[in-house]
C-alpha positions in Angstrom: 39.2 -8.9 -28.3 37.0 -10.1 -31.2 36.0 -13.2 -29.2 34.8 -11.1 -26.3 32.7 -8.9 -28.6 31.0 -12.0 -30.1 30.1 -13.2 -26.6 28.5 -9.8 -25.5 25.1 -10.5 -27.2 24.9 -13.8 -25.4 25.8 -12.3 -22.1 23.2 -9.5 -22.6 20.6 -12.0 -23.5 21.4 -14.1 -20.4 21.1 -11.0 -18.2 17.9 -10.0 -19.9 16.4 -13.4 -19.3 17.6 -13.4 -15.7 16.1 -9.9 -15.2 12.8 -11.0 -16.7 12.6 -14.1 -14.5 13.1 -12.0 -11.3 9.7 -11.5 -9.7 10.6 -9.7 -6.5 9.9 -6.3 -7.9 6.4 -7.4 -9.1 5.7 -8.9 -5.7 6.7 -5.6 -3.9 4.4 -3.7 -6.2 1.5 -6.1 -5.5 2.0 -5.7 -1.8 2.1 -1.9 -2.2 -1.2 -2.0 -4.1 -2.8 -4.2 -1.4 -1.6 -1.8 1.4 -2.9 1.2 -0.6 -6.3 -0.5 -1.0 -6.5 -1.2 2.7 -5.6 2.4 3.5 -8.3 3.7 1.2 -10.8 1.4 2.9 -9.8 2.5 6.4 -9.9 6.2 5.4 -13.3 5.9 3.8 -14.7 4.2 6.9 -13.1 6.8 9.2 -14.5 9.8 7.2 -17.9 8.2 6.8 -18.4 7.2 10.4 -16.2 9.9 12.0 -18.9 12.5 12.3 -21.4 10.0 13.7 -19.0 8.7 16.3 -18.1 12.3 17.3 -21.8 13.0 17.7 -22.2 10.0 20.0 -19.4 11.1 22.2 -20.6 14.7 22.3 -24.1 13.5 23.3 -22.6 11.3 26.0 -20.5 14.3 27.3 -23.6 16.5 27.5 -25.5 13.8 29.4 -22.6 13.4 31.9 -22.3 17.1 32.4 -26.0 17.4 32.9 -26.1 14.8 35.6 -23.3 16.5 37.5 -25.3 19.7 38.1 
């Protein structure tokens, strides 16, 4: 039993080193940040140009309806 207790700090140290060397969690966070940045860029473009695009289609609709009369 005493021998096992003396080996526990080494085992914990090995596990801590292995956990520190694992980079998969950091990679997932980096990808999440990239996706969030792309989403913010898309939303800002949509909200900025959305009204203008709506006006263009509304004007086109008015012109098409005017020609049909």
